[in-house]
C-alpha positions in Angstrom: 24.4 -4.8 -10.9 25.2 -2.6 -14.0 29.0 -1.9 -14.4 28.3 1.8 -14.4 26.3 1.9 -11.2 28.1 2.7 -8.0 28.4 -0.1 -5.4 25.3 -0.1 -3.1 25.2 1.8 -0.1 26.4 -0.3 2.9 24.8 -0.2 6.5 28.2 -0.7 8.4 31.8 -1.4 8.1 31.1 -5.2 7.8 28.9 -4.9 4.9 31.6 -2.4 3.1 34.2 -5.2 4.1 32.2 -7.8 2.6 32.0 -5.9 -0.7 35.3 -5.3 -0.8 36.3 -8.9 -0.3 33.7 -10.0 -3.3 35.4 -7.5 -5.5 38.7 -8.4 -4.5 37.7 -12.1 -5.6 36.8 -10.8 -8.8 39.7 -8.5 -9.2 42.2 -11.6 -8.7 40.5 -13.8 -11.1 40.8 -10.9 -13.7 44.3 -10.5 -13.0 45.1 -14.2 -13.4 43.4 -13.9 -16.9 45.6 -11.0 -17.9 48.4 -12.7 -16.5 47.9 -15.7 -18.9 47.5 -13.4 -21.9 50.7 -11.5 -20.9 52.7 -14.6 -20.9 51.0 -15.6 -24.3 52.3 -12.1 -25.4 55.9 -13.0 -24.5 56.0 -15.4 -27.2 55.2 -12.9 -30.2 57.8 -10.4 -29.4 61.5 -10.2 -30.5 63.2 -8.4 -27.6 62.9 -6.8 -24.4 61.9 -3.6 -25.9 59.1 -5.1 -27.5 58.0 -6.4 -24.1 58.6 -2.9 -22.3 56.6 -1.3 -25.1 56.2 2.4 -23.7 54.1 3.5 -26.3 51.7 0.7 -25.8 52.0 1.5 -22.1 50.6 4.9 -22.7 48.0 3.8 -25.0 46.5 1.6 -22.4 46.9 4.3 -19.7 45.0 6.8 -21.8 42.4 4.1 -22.5 41.8 3.2 -19.0 41.8 7.1 -17.6 39.0 7.7 -20.0 37.2 4.6 -18.9 37.7 5.9 -15.3 36.0 9.1 -16.3 33.1 7.2 -17.7 32.7 5.0 -14.6 32.9 8.2 -12.1 36.3 6.7 -10.8 39.2 8.8 -9.4 41.4 9.0 -12.7 44.3 9.6 -10.7 43.9 6.4 -8.5 43.0 4.2 -11.9 46.2 5.6 -13.5 48.4 4.7 -10.3 46.8 1.2 -10.2 47.6 0.5 -13.9 50.9 1.9 -14.0 51.7 -0.3 -11.0 50.1 -3.4 -12.7 51.5 -2.9 -15.8 55.1 -2.6 -14.2 54.5 -5.8 -12.5 53.1 -7.7 -15.6 56.0 -6.2 -17.7 58.5 -7.7 -15.1 56.5 -11.2 -15.6 56.5 -11.0 -19.3 60.1 -10.2 -19.2 60.8 -13.4 -17.2 58.7 -15.3 -19.8 60.4 -13.9 -22.8 63.7 -14.7 -21.6 62.8 -18.2 -20.8 61.4 -18.7 -24.2 64.3 -17.2 -26.2 67.0 -18.9 -24.0 67.3 -21.8 -26.4 
């Protein structure tokens, strides 16, 4: 399936759920990859303010909202999901950063 194509039409709720389950597996795999990169980023930052990086957060939000528009996704949903995800990853990165700088 082309990434810009909408999900196929399902015949019943079971097909809808199976499609969501398949996407969830891919999404979790991608989240794990993102987490790995976030942990690496912690090593390059000097302090908590660089981890929080509000300007970078807004840069990412702007980018994904634009991508949502390109893919006919609800931009509000995409923004809310990304803000929640970024907040969780910032918390994780702060833990990693503090672990690395505890010496």
